[in-house]
All heavy atoms as an XYZ file, in Angstrom:
873
protein
N       0.841     -1.183     -0.003
C       0.001     -0.004     -0.001
C       0.877      1.235      0.003
O       1.847      1.301      0.716
C      -0.892      0.028      1.226
C      -1.947     -1.007      1.199
S      -2.997     -0.828      2.636
C      -3.923     -2.320      2.443
N       0.500      2.187     -0.783
C       1.246      3.423     -0.926
C       0.866      4.381      0.204
O      -0.238      4.921      0.227
C       0.942      4.039     -2.290
C       1.670      5.335     -2.518
O       2.509      5.717     -1.668
O       1.408      5.960     -3.542
N       1.784      4.587      1.158
C       1.486      5.419      2.313
C       1.226      6.873      1.940
O       0.553      7.591      2.663
C       2.613      5.328      3.330
C       2.703      3.943      3.911
C       4.017      3.709      4.611
O       4.601      4.661      5.121
O       4.448      2.546      4.636
N       1.742      7.332      0.815
C       1.507      8.717      0.427
C       0.075      8.933     -0.039
O      -0.366     10.066     -0.210
C       2.479      9.126     -0.684
O       2.202      8.382     -1.855
N      -0.675      7.847     -0.233
C      -2.039      7.959     -0.751
C      -3.095      8.022      0.349
O      -4.268      8.004      0.056
C      -2.321      6.793     -1.690
N      -2.689      8.080      1.610
C      -3.674      8.191      2.670
C      -4.512      9.450      2.481
O      -4.015     10.487      2.081
C      -2.999      8.323      4.036
C      -2.281      7.098      4.513
C      -1.258      7.215      5.431
C      -2.611      5.849      4.070
C      -0.596      6.109      5.898
C      -1.954      4.733      4.519
C      -0.940      4.857      5.445
N      -5.796      9.320      2.796
C      -6.637     10.509      2.813
C      -7.705     10.322      3.886
O      -7.975      9.209      4.321
C      -7.228     10.797      1.449
C      -8.231      9.795      0.944
C      -8.722     10.194     -0.465
N      -9.836      9.421     -0.894
C      -9.777      8.197     -1.412
N      -8.619      7.618     -1.558
N     -10.868      7.582     -1.788
N      -8.304     11.424      4.265
C      -9.350     11.398      5.270
C     -10.699     11.645      4.611
O     -10.801     12.416      3.658
C      -9.117     12.480      6.331
C      -7.820     12.407      7.108
C      -7.778     13.527      8.144
C      -7.633     11.060      7.783
N     -11.715     10.959      5.148
C     -13.095     11.174      4.719
C     -13.937     11.301      5.973
O     -13.772     10.520      6.922
C     -13.586     10.003      3.874
C     -14.997     10.220      3.325
C     -15.513      9.011      2.597
N     -16.058      8.093      3.604
C     -16.267      6.804      3.394
N     -15.958      6.239      2.247
N     -16.789      6.042      4.337
N     -14.847     12.255      5.981
C     -15.721     12.397      7.139
C     -16.475     11.094      7.382
O     -17.014     10.496      6.448
C     -16.711     13.531      6.944
C     -16.133     14.938      7.066
C     -17.178     15.969      6.642
C     -15.670     15.216      8.482
N     -16.505     10.649      8.624
C     -17.227      9.427      8.973
C     -18.734      9.636      8.826
O     -19.439      8.774      8.313
C     -16.897      9.011     10.414
O     -15.476      8.845     10.520
C     -17.584      7.709     10.793
N     -19.214     10.767      9.267
C     -20.646     11.088      9.228
C     -20.819     12.430      8.531
O     -21.014     13.448      9.191
C     -21.226     11.135     10.645
C     -20.847      9.961     11.480
C     -19.983      9.934     12.523
C     -21.300      8.609     11.320
N     -19.872      8.662     13.031
C     -20.669      7.837     12.307
C     -22.177      7.986     10.431
C     -20.886      6.471     12.433
C     -22.386      6.617     10.563
C     -21.755      5.891     11.553
N     -20.727     12.475      7.206
C     -20.814     13.754      6.484
C     -22.052     14.554      6.896
O     -23.148     14.021      7.009
C     -20.910     13.327      5.012
C     -20.253     11.987      4.985
C     -20.601     11.341      6.301
N     -21.828     15.834      7.137
C     -22.910     16.723      7.517
C     -23.253     16.708      8.989
O     -24.066     17.507      9.442
N     -22.662     15.801      9.756
C     -23.006     15.717     11.176
C     -21.851     16.080     12.090
O     -22.023     16.819     13.035
C     -23.495     14.300     11.521
C     -24.819     13.968     10.891
C     -25.331     12.622     11.345
O     -25.041     12.203     12.470
O     -26.033     11.980     10.545
N     -20.677     15.527     11.851
C     -19.546     15.760     12.747
C     -18.319     16.078     11.913
O     -17.804     15.225     11.202
C     -19.305     14.526     13.626
C     -18.292     14.791     14.725
O     -17.566     15.803     14.659
O     -18.216     13.969     15.651
N     -17.850     17.299     12.026
C     -16.685     17.754     11.250
C     -15.370     17.338     11.898
O     -14.309     17.716     11.409
C     -16.736     19.279     11.112
C     -17.978     19.781     10.422
C     -17.968     19.539      8.922
O     -16.903     19.693      8.308
O     -19.028     19.183      8.383
N     -15.417     16.584     12.983
C     -14.209     16.183     13.701
C     -14.086     14.675     13.840
O     -13.550     14.179     14.825
C     -14.194     16.833     15.096
C     -14.074     18.327     15.028
O     -13.170     18.856     14.397
N     -15.005     19.016     15.659
N     -14.579     13.949     12.851
C     -14.560     12.485     12.894
C     -14.268     11.977     11.486
O     -15.058     12.196     10.570
C     -15.907     11.973     13.388
C     -15.912     10.488     13.691
O     -15.047      9.743     13.162
O     -16.788     10.045     14.451
N     -13.121     11.330     11.325
C     -12.649     10.934      9.994
C     -12.294      9.453      9.922
O     -11.730      8.895     10.863
C     -11.391     11.719      9.616
C     -11.589     13.197      9.556
C     -11.326     13.989     10.680
C     -12.045     13.807      8.410
C     -11.512     15.360     10.638
C     -12.228     15.181      8.358
C     -11.950     15.947      9.475
O     -12.136     17.300      9.432
N     -12.579      8.859      8.782
C     -12.049      7.559      8.422
C     -10.745      7.808      7.677
O     -10.645      8.747      6.895
C     -13.019      6.799      7.519
C     -14.392      6.493      8.115
C     -15.297      5.891      7.053
C     -14.262      5.583      9.315
N      -9.748      6.962      7.908
C      -8.498      7.038      7.159
C      -8.584      6.005      6.051
O      -8.832      4.822      6.313
C      -7.273      6.760      8.054
C      -5.988      6.889      7.256
C      -7.266      7.696      9.262
N      -8.403      6.448      4.811
C      -8.535      5.583      3.646
C      -7.202      5.400      2.949
O      -6.381      6.328      2.900
C      -9.528      6.201      2.652
C     -10.895      6.597      3.197
C     -11.717      7.263      2.105
C     -11.622      5.410      3.775
N      -7.000      4.205      2.390
C      -5.811      3.976      1.567
C      -6.088      4.369      0.134
O      -7.154      4.931     -0.180
C      -5.310      2.530      1.703
C      -6.225      1.500      1.059
O      -7.201      1.865      0.369
O      -5.958      0.302      1.239
N      -5.165      4.067     -0.767
C      -5.302      4.482     -2.172
C      -6.463      3.812     -2.888
O      -6.909      4.273     -3.931
C      -3.988      4.248     -2.942
C      -3.669      2.798     -3.230
C      -2.986      2.046     -2.093
O      -2.814      2.611     -0.991
O      -2.642      0.870     -2.307
N      -6.998      2.717     -2.328
C      -8.144      2.017     -2.929
C      -9.441      2.284     -2.178
O     -10.420      1.589     -2.359
C      -7.858      0.523     -3.000
C      -6.685      0.177     -3.914
C      -6.439     -1.307     -3.997
N      -6.172     -1.840     -2.656
C      -6.392     -3.080     -2.278
N      -6.901     -3.950     -3.131
N      -6.108     -3.477     -1.070
N      -9.408      3.286     -1.319
C     -10.564      3.683     -0.501
C     -10.946      2.649      0.544
O     -12.077      2.630      1.029
C     -11.761      4.063     -1.365
N     -10.006      1.770      0.938
C     -10.226      0.875      2.059
C     -10.076      1.665      3.356
O      -9.200      2.520      3.476
C      -9.183     -0.252      2.077
C      -9.377     -1.221      0.956
O     -10.457     -1.735      0.750
N      -8.313     -1.479      0.212
N     -10.907      1.351      4.331
C     -10.812      1.996      5.634
C      -9.694      1.311      6.420
O      -9.782      0.120      6.717
C     -12.138      1.898      6.393
C     -13.236      2.586      5.592
C     -11.999      2.507      7.790
C     -14.633      2.278      6.097
N      -8.651      2.079      6.732
C      -7.499      1.515      7.434
C      -7.257      2.182      8.778
O      -6.237      1.943      9.415
C      -6.218      1.573      6.566
C      -5.915      3.003      6.148
C      -6.372      0.648      5.354
C      -4.553      3.166      5.490
N      -8.213      2.984      9.217
C      -8.088      3.621     10.518
C      -9.145      4.687     10.713
O      -9.999      4.911      9.861
N      -9.028      5.341     11.858
C      -9.988      6.393     12.188
C      -9.289      7.429     13.056
O      -8.448      7.090     13.893
C     -11.174      5.796     12.939
C     -12.292      6.779     13.171
C     -13.513      6.066     13.696
N     -14.539      7.031     14.080
C     -15.531      6.747     14.905
N     -15.647      5.539     15.410
N     -16.415      7.664     15.211
N      -9.673      8.686     12.860
C      -9.174      9.802     13.656
C     -10.376     10.656     14.017
O     -11.153     11.023     13.144
C      -8.150     10.645     12.861
C      -6.903      9.823     12.507
C      -7.768     11.896     13.654
C      -5.930     10.552     11.582
N     -10.524     10.951     15.296
C     -11.636     11.826     15.683
C     -11.325     12.593     16.960
O     -10.454     12.206     17.734
C     -12.951     11.073     15.822
C     -13.005     10.025     16.895
C     -13.488     10.331     18.162
C     -12.603      8.720     16.637
C     -13.565      9.352     19.143
C     -12.686      7.745     17.614
C     -13.158      8.062     18.866
O     -13.228      7.100     19.828
N     -12.038     13.685     17.111
C     -11.876     14.503     18.308
C     -12.795     13.972     19.384
O     -14.007     13.907     19.212
C     -12.203     15.955     17.994
C     -11.791     16.875     19.093
C     -11.832     18.297     18.616
N     -11.250     19.136     19.645
C     -11.319     20.423     19.627
N     -11.932     21.046     18.636
N     -10.773     21.129     20.595
N     -12.208     13.586     20.485
C     -12.939     13.003     21.614
C     -13.231     14.121     22.612
O     -12.340     14.569     23.316
C     -12.098     11.898     22.245
C     -12.639     11.305     23.505
C     -13.980     10.655     23.339
O     -14.059      9.577     22.750
O     -14.965     11.253     23.812
N     -14.445     14.586     22.625
C     -14.771     15.723     23.480
C     -15.300     15.327     24.858
O     -15.208     16.101     25.803
C     -15.756     16.677     22.782
C     -15.113     17.321     21.584
C     -17.027     15.966     22.385
N     -15.833     14.152     24.985
C     -16.470     13.766     26.253
C     -15.465     13.472     27.358
O     -15.682     13.855     28.510
C     -17.369     12.557     26.038
N     -14.371     12.794     27.045
C     -13.486     12.327     28.112
C     -12.050     12.825     28.038
O     -11.290     12.628     28.963
C     -13.437     10.788     28.125
O     -12.952     10.342     26.859
C     -14.800     10.195     28.407
N     -11.657     13.444     26.946
C     -10.234     13.793     26.801
C      -9.995     15.287     26.622
O      -8.962     15.693     26.111
C      -9.643     13.046     25.614
O     -10.222     13.548     24.421
N     -10.928     16.106     27.009
C     -10.770     17.552     26.936
C     -10.455     18.031     25.524
O      -9.616     18.882     25.305
C      -9.709     18.010     27.932
C     -10.068     17.631     29.351
C      -8.890     17.727     30.289
O      -7.740     17.751     29.876
N      -9.191     17.758     31.567
N     -11.134     17.439     24.551
C     -10.994     17.891     23.172
C      -9.770     17.404     22.430
O      -9.458     17.899     21.363
N      -9.096     16.397     22.948
C      -7.926     15.858     22.261
C      -8.372     14.959     21.117
O      -9.512     14.529     21.052
C      -7.047     15.087     23.241
C      -6.484     16.036     24.316
C      -5.566     15.332     25.252
N      -4.284     15.143     24.574
C      -3.392     14.240     24.930
N      -3.628     13.430     25.936
N      -2.257     14.132     24.286
N      -7.457     14.683     20.209
C      -7.727     13.835     19.044
C      -7.294     12.411     19.336
O      -6.217     12.174     19.860
C      -6.992     14.386     17.833
C      -7.598     15.659     17.348
C      -7.355     16.920     17.821
C      -8.575     15.790     16.319
N      -8.121     17.829     17.147
C      -8.873     17.169     16.216
C      -9.219     14.902     15.477
C      -9.790     17.655     15.301
C     -10.123     15.396     14.564
C     -10.404     16.750     14.479
N      -8.138     11.474     18.980
C      -7.877     10.044     19.161
C      -7.675      9.416     17.792
O      -8.418      9.689     16.859
C      -9.067      9.397     19.869
C      -9.033      7.895     20.155
C      -7.829      7.519     21.006
C     -10.322      7.466     20.833
N      -6.635      8.593     17.663
C      -6.394      7.913     16.392
C      -6.304      6.405     16.620
O      -5.863      5.957     17.681
C      -5.106      8.423     15.713
C      -3.866      8.167     16.506
C      -3.145      6.993     16.342
C      -3.411      9.098     17.431
C      -2.003      6.739     17.076
C      -2.268      8.848     18.172
C      -1.558      7.676     17.997
N      -6.769      5.660     15.636
C      -6.687      4.198     15.620
C      -6.048      3.788     14.304
O      -6.524      4.189     13.246
C      -8.079      3.550     15.704
C      -8.757      3.752     17.016
C      -9.636      4.809     17.198
C      -8.514      2.893     18.068
C     -10.270      5.004     18.415
C      -9.147      3.075     19.289
C     -10.030      4.139     19.463
N      -5.001      2.992     14.364
C      -4.311      2.517     13.175
C      -4.736      1.083     12.898
O      -4.639      0.228     13.770
C      -2.775      2.587     13.358
C      -2.058      2.054     12.139
C      -2.336      4.010     13.669
N      -5.220      0.827     11.689
C      -5.603     -0.522     11.282
C      -7.095     -0.643     11.072
O      -7.884      0.101     11.668
N      -7.504     -1.563     10.194
C      -8.926     -1.807      9.995
C      -9.550     -2.343     11.279
O      -8.885     -3.005     12.065
C      -8.983     -2.830      8.860
C      -7.621     -3.389      8.739
C      -6.667     -2.440      9.368
N     -10.802     -2.038     11.472
C     -11.472     -2.388     12.716
C     -11.688     -3.866     12.959
O     -11.995     -4.272     14.068
N     -11.521     -4.690     11.928
C     -11.775     -6.120     12.110
C     -10.505     -6.945     12.250
O     -10.545     -8.164     12.186
C     -12.643     -6.658     10.969
C     -11.992     -6.472      9.605
O     -11.091     -5.671      9.443
N     -12.467     -7.213      8.625
N      -9.368     -6.294     12.483
C      -8.124     -6.992     12.831
C      -7.697     -6.522     14.219
O      -7.883     -5.357     14.561
C      -7.006     -6.671     11.832
C      -7.043     -7.378     10.499
C      -5.912     -6.862      9.599
C      -6.930     -8.881     10.658
N      -7.118     -7.415     15.019
C      -6.672     -7.000     16.357
C      -5.608     -5.911     16.263
O      -4.839     -5.859     15.310
C      -6.071     -8.288     16.938
C      -6.566     -9.395     16.097
C      -6.850     -8.820     14.744
N      -5.587     -5.061     17.274
C      -4.526     -4.055     17.337
C      -4.036     -3.931     18.767
O      -4.819     -3.998     19.701
C      -4.977     -2.726     16.756
C      -5.869     -1.886     17.610
C      -6.113     -0.493     17.032
N      -6.812     -0.459     15.784
C      -8.132     -0.412     15.657
N      -8.895     -0.429     16.721
N      -8.696     -0.352     14.483
N      -2.742     -3.774     18.888
C      -2.131     -3.580     20.206
C      -2.399     -2.154     20.676
O      -2.712     -1.263     19.900
C      -0.620     -3.809     20.135
C      -0.232     -5.203     19.742
C       1.271     -5.419     19.855
N       2.085     -4.272     19.526
C       2.916     -4.216     18.492
N       3.057     -5.233     17.684
N       3.644     -3.132     18.271
N      -2.215     -1.939     21.956
C      -2.479     -0.623     22.544
C      -1.603      0.473     21.953
O      -2.008      1.627     21.924
C      -2.274     -0.692     24.053
N      -0.432      0.128     21.450
C       0.445      1.173     20.916
C       0.042      1.633     19.516
O       0.676      2.519     18.947
C       1.912      0.744     20.935
C       2.183     -0.572     20.245
O       1.260     -1.387     20.091
O       3.353     -0.798     19.868
N      -1.038      1.092     18.969
C      -1.517      1.520     17.662
C      -2.744      2.436     17.757
O      -3.517      2.581     16.820
C      -1.811      0.332     16.755
C      -0.558     -0.372     16.336
C      -0.267     -1.636     16.802
C       0.360      0.254     15.508
C       0.906     -2.272     16.432
C       1.534     -0.370     15.132
C       1.808     -1.641     15.600
N      -2.902      3.069     18.901
C      -3.889      4.137     19.049
C      -3.416      5.054     20.154
O      -2.542      4.712     20.944
C      -5.302      3.593     19.302
C      -5.499      2.999     20.650
N      -5.210      1.689     20.933
C      -5.959      3.536     21.796
C      -5.490      1.431     22.187
N      -5.949      2.536     22.738
N      -3.961      6.250     20.185
C      -3.568      7.178     21.227
C      -4.194      8.538     21.063
O      -4.931      8.794     20.106
N      -3.893      9.408     22.028
C      -4.398     10.771     22.035
C      -3.293     11.751     21.713
O      -2.161     11.585     22.155
C      -4.943     11.116     23.429
C      -6.238     10.448     23.765
C      -6.264      9.301     24.546
C      -7.445     10.974     23.327
C      -7.457      8.686     24.882
C      -8.644     10.371     23.643
C      -8.639      9.237     24.424
O      -9.821      8.637     24.739
N      -3.635     12.773     20.937
C      -2.726     13.872     20.626
C      -3.525     15.173     20.667
O      -4.758     15.149     20.765
C      -2.039     13.686     19.248
C      -1.096     12.488     19.267
C      -3.076     13.519     18.148
N      -2.828     16.294     20.533
C      -3.490     17.590     20.706
C      -4.096     18.179     19.438
O      -4.908     19.104     19.533
C      -2.507     18.604     21.303
C      -2.152     18.252     22.745
O      -3.033     17.758     23.467
O      -0.991     18.473     23.132
N      -3.744     17.668     18.271
C      -4.265     18.265     17.040
C      -4.508     17.214     15.961
O      -3.934     16.116     16.013
C      -3.301     19.321     16.505
O      -2.145     18.708     15.951
N      -5.304     17.579     14.992
C      -5.541     16.703     13.854
C      -4.240     16.442     13.099
O      -3.976     15.306     12.695
C      -6.593     17.317     12.931
C      -6.903     16.557     11.641
C      -7.384     15.142     11.912
C      -7.942     17.341     10.825
N      -3.425     17.458     12.916
C      -2.151     17.271     12.225
C      -1.246     16.269     12.956
O      -0.596     15.439     12.325
C      -1.417     18.598     12.040
C      -2.058     19.465     10.965
O      -2.758     18.916     10.078
O      -1.845     20.687     11.004
N      -1.218     16.343     14.282
C      -0.442     15.370     15.054
C      -0.998     13.959     14.886
O      -0.231     12.995     14.776
C      -0.451     15.737     16.538
C       0.410     16.898     16.910
C       0.299     17.178     18.401
O       1.061     16.548     19.172
O      -0.553     18.002     18.782
N      -2.310     13.838     14.865
C      -2.933     12.515     14.690
C      -2.559     11.931     13.327
O      -2.229     10.749     13.228
C      -4.443     12.620     14.841
N      -2.610     12.757     12.279
C      -2.231     12.274     10.951
C      -0.763     11.878     10.912
O      -0.407     10.847     10.323
C      -2.524     13.338      9.891
C      -4.017     13.581      9.699
C      -4.332     14.464      8.526
C      -3.910     15.882      8.729
N      -4.374     16.785      7.647
N       0.087     12.648     11.552
C       1.523     12.327     11.586
C       1.775     11.017     12.323
O       2.564     10.180     11.861
C       2.298     13.472     12.222
N       1.114     10.829     13.457
C       1.284      9.575     14.213
C       0.768      8.382     13.399
O       1.372      7.315     13.393
C       0.552      9.653     15.554
C       1.202     10.549     16.562
C       2.509     10.021     17.082
N       2.246      8.833     17.888
C       3.067      7.795     18.002
N       4.197      7.777     17.364
N       2.742      6.761     18.736
N      -0.349      8.572     12.709
C      -0.882      7.497     11.878
C       0.154      7.100     10.825
O       0.449      5.922     10.652
C      -2.187      7.920     11.209
C      -2.902      6.779     10.562
C      -3.914      6.136     11.239
C      -2.544      6.314      9.307
C      -4.568      5.045     10.666
C      -3.178      5.241      8.721
C      -4.198      4.603      9.404
N       0.691      8.093     10.118
C       1.705      7.813      9.080
C       2.917      7.116      9.669
O       3.499      6.242      9.038
C       2.133      9.091      8.382
C       1.112      9.614      7.429
C       1.683     10.765      6.605
N       0.668     11.365      5.785
C       0.232     10.852      4.638
N       0.728      9.738      4.192
N      -0.709     11.461      3.960
N       3.301      7.495     10.862
C       4.460      6.885     11.513
C       4.185      5.433     11.905
O       5.040      4.566     11.746
C       4.811      7.704     12.757
C       5.963      7.160     13.550
C       6.179      7.956     14.829
O       5.247      8.566     15.383
N       7.402      7.961     15.300
N       2.987      5.166     12.405
C       2.677      3.829     12.933
C       2.171      2.848     11.874
O       2.290      1.636     12.079
C       1.624      3.943     14.044
C       2.127      4.596     15.326
C       0.955      4.843     16.276
C       3.194      3.729     15.973
N       1.610      3.331     10.782
C       1.050      2.413      9.786
C       2.066      1.380      9.304
O       1.728      0.194      9.259
C       0.447      3.169      8.610
C      -0.008      2.241      7.521
C       0.585      2.061      6.305
C      -1.093      1.322      7.560
N      -0.085      1.107      5.577
C      -1.121      0.631      6.342
C      -2.056      1.013      8.522
C      -2.071     -0.345      6.048
C      -2.997      0.033      8.222
C      -3.008     -0.630      6.998
N       3.298      1.732      8.961
C       4.235      0.684      8.502
C       4.462     -0.403      9.559
O       4.535     -1.585      9.226
C       5.522      1.458      8.211
C       5.075      2.846      7.928
C       3.887      3.066      8.835
N       4.556     -0.021     10.837
C       4.738     -1.014     11.900
C       3.507     -1.906     12.032
O       3.623     -3.109     12.245
C       5.036     -0.323     13.229
C       6.447      0.217     13.278
C       6.856      0.790     14.614
N       6.138      0.304     15.767
C       5.803      1.077     16.789
N       6.096      2.357     16.790
N       5.170      0.576     17.828
N       2.318     -1.293     11.945
C       1.102     -2.085     12.016
C       1.045     -3.050     10.840
O       0.750     -4.234     10.990
C      -0.132     -1.175     12.012
C      -1.414     -1.966     12.071
C      -1.941     -2.368     13.284
C      -2.080     -2.345     10.906
C      -3.098     -3.118     13.347
C      -3.245     -3.094     10.959
C      -3.745     -3.475     12.178
O      -4.877     -4.235     12.231
N       1.334     -2.549      9.672
C       1.262     -3.312      8.419
C       2.182     -4.536      8.443
O       1.846     -5.580      7.908
C       1.592     -2.364      7.258
C       1.695     -2.962      5.909
C       0.350     -3.530      5.470
N       0.528     -4.377      4.329
C       0.844     -5.671      4.381
N       1.049     -6.276      5.530
N       0.960     -6.377      3.293
N       3.342     -4.405      9.072
C       4.321     -5.501      9.136
C       3.791     -6.734      9.864
O       4.300     -7.827      9.671
C       5.592     -5.026      9.833
C       6.414     -4.071      9.013
C       7.576     -3.499      9.796
O       7.722     -3.811     11.005
O       8.325     -2.716      9.205
N       2.790     -6.569     10.703
C       2.241     -7.683     11.480
C       1.480     -8.690     10.630
O       1.264     -9.812     11.062
C       1.257     -7.170     12.533
C       1.845     -6.262     13.548
C       0.751     -5.804     14.472
O       0.631     -6.325     15.570
N      -0.053     -4.864     14.027
N       0.998     -8.281      9.459
C       0.067     -9.066      8.680
C       0.630     -9.375      7.301
O       1.249     -8.526      6.675
C      -1.266     -8.329      8.518
C      -1.805     -7.848      9.817
C      -1.778     -6.572     10.291
C      -2.399     -8.637     10.833
N      -2.332     -6.525     11.538
C      -2.735     -7.775     11.894
C      -2.696     -9.986     10.955
C      -3.333     -8.218     13.066
C      -3.308    -10.429     12.118
C      -3.617     -9.559     13.151
N       0.366    -10.572      6.824
C       0.705    -10.884      5.446
C      -0.209    -10.070      4.530
O      -1.287     -9.634      4.939
C       0.511    -12.381      5.162
O      -0.866    -12.709      5.203
N       0.207     -9.880      3.307
C      -0.614     -9.168      2.331
C      -1.964     -9.865      2.171
O      -3.001     -9.215      2.089
C       0.108     -9.095      0.985
C      -0.536     -8.165     -0.007
C      -0.469     -6.701      0.404
O       0.506     -6.283      1.027
O      -1.442     -5.967      0.099
N      -1.944    -11.196      2.183
C      -3.180    -11.964      2.022
C      -4.126    -11.743      3.201
O      -5.325    -11.573      3.018
C      -2.878    -13.461      1.869
C      -2.121    -13.821      0.621
C      -0.622    -13.526      0.712
O      -0.070    -13.428      1.857
O       0.007    -13.358     -0.343
N      -3.592    -11.764      4.421
C      -4.451    -11.605      5.612
C      -5.041    -10.206      5.663
O      -6.213    -10.023      5.986
C      -3.651    -11.901      6.883
C      -4.467    -11.732      8.149
C      -5.636    -12.716      8.206
N      -6.464    -12.495      9.352
C      -7.688    -11.949      9.330
N      -8.232    -11.583      8.196
N      -8.371    -11.783     10.433
N      -4.232     -9.197      5.341
C      -4.740     -7.834      5.340
C      -5.804     -7.659      4.268
O      -6.862     -7.089      4.521
C      -3.603     -6.836      5.134
C      -3.998     -5.372      5.183
C      -4.640     -5.006      6.517
C      -2.794     -4.494      4.916
N      -5.562     -8.192      3.076
C      -6.553     -8.064      2.005
C      -7.846     -8.789      2.368
O      -8.937     -8.304      2.082
C      -5.996     -8.592      0.689
C      -6.943     -8.445     -0.476
C      -7.506     -7.040     -0.665
O      -6.752     -6.064     -0.543
O      -8.731     -6.919     -0.923
N      -7.731     -9.936      3.030
C      -8.932    -10.663      3.479
C      -9.746     -9.810      4.456
O     -10.968     -9.710      4.342
C      -8.505    -11.969      4.143
C      -9.632    -12.774      4.738
C      -9.124    -13.984      5.499
O      -8.068    -14.540      5.127
O      -9.787    -14.379      6.472
N      -9.064     -9.186      5.408
C      -9.762     -8.341      6.378
C     -10.409     -7.142      5.702
O     -11.550     -6.777      6.019
C      -8.782     -7.881      7.461
N      -9.708     -6.534      4.764
C     -10.264     -5.377      4.054
C     -11.462     -5.782      3.204
O     -12.458     -5.055      3.131
C      -9.189     -4.698      3.213
C      -8.066     -4.035      4.009
C      -6.951     -3.581      3.070
C      -8.572     -2.900      4.868
N     -11.396     -6.963      2.576
C     -12.530     -7.449      1.775
C     -13.753     -7.696      2.663
O     -14.883     -7.356      2.287
C     -12.139     -8.713      1.021
N     -13.531     -8.273      3.844
C     -14.635     -8.490      4.779
C     -15.246     -7.167      5.213
O     -16.458     -7.022      5.309
C     -14.146     -9.266      6.005
C     -13.785    -10.688      5.728
C     -13.066    -11.325      6.917
O     -12.677    -10.677      7.859
N     -12.899    -12.643      6.830
N     -14.397     -6.202      5.471
C     -14.864     -4.886      5.883
C     -15.659     -4.208      4.768
O     -16.711     -3.640      5.007
C     -13.648     -4.028      6.272
C     -14.008     -2.691      6.830
C     -12.767     -2.001      7.355
O     -12.530     -2.011      8.541
N     -11.989     -1.421      6.465
N     -15.164     -4.288      3.524
C     -15.902     -3.710      2.390
C     -17.275     -4.346      2.240
O     -18.274     -3.666      2.024
C     -15.106     -3.890      1.080
C     -13.914     -2.968      0.944
C     -13.317     -3.028     -0.454
N     -12.891     -4.343     -0.882
C     -11.672     -4.846     -0.680
N     -10.744     -4.150     -0.053
N     -11.373     -6.054     -1.113
N     -17.341     -5.669      2.395
C     -18.611     -6.380      2.282
C     -19.581     -5.949      3.394
O     -20.776     -5.759      3.141
C     -18.384     -7.887      2.324
N     -19.059     -5.787      4.598
C     -19.908     -5.364      5.706
C     -20.461     -3.959      5.470
O     -21.647     -3.704      5.690
C     -19.133     -5.422      7.014
N     -19.625     -3.042      4.986
C     -20.090     -1.686      4.715
C     -21.101     -1.694      3.572
O     -22.091     -0.969      3.611
C     -18.910     -0.766      4.398
C     -18.284     -0.220      5.641
C     -17.406     -0.858      6.464
C     -18.505      1.058      6.206
N     -17.071     -0.064      7.514
C     -17.707      1.144      7.388
C     -19.259      2.162      5.848
C     -17.692      2.256      8.193
C     -19.228      3.291      6.651
C     -18.453      3.332      7.829
N     -20.864     -2.502      2.573
C     -21.769     -2.557      1.414
C     -23.149     -3.075      1.818
O     -24.156     -2.666      1.251
C     -21.176     -3.415      0.310
N     -23.173     -3.969      2.806
C     -24.446     -4.535      3.232
C     -25.121     -3.694      4.321
O     -26.208     -4.031      4.785
C     -24.262     -5.968      3.719
O     -23.546     -5.979      4.951
N     -24.442     -2.631      4.740
C     -25.031     -1.761      5.753
C     -24.758     -2.164      7.179
O     -25.369     -1.640      8.104
N     -23.877     -3.118      7.393
C     -23.567     -3.561      8.763
C     -22.344     -2.877      9.311
O     -21.420     -2.609      8.731
C     -23.344     -5.073      8.796
C     -24.614     -5.815      8.487
O     -25.687     -5.378      8.870
N     -24.497     -6.930      7.791
């Protein structure tokens, strides 16, 4: 996967301007970044990796800005990616695409 192709898409367009899905070059969801206002005093929370694969605690965290969250994501994605074979990651992404397509 080409790390330079990461982009953000609003998770809930028109509702929350501080909640983003992180997409790869093929529009697969490979993470999430959002502003957590209830418990973290407005800090940004990031999660690296698709939601249907396990992730260790060091692949998410809080930072003070959206730019910091994007930078941490870019830094951690290669380490996260190394854990999985290309086949296993593609299988997880395919399952995730199917779930989104079916509305689940």
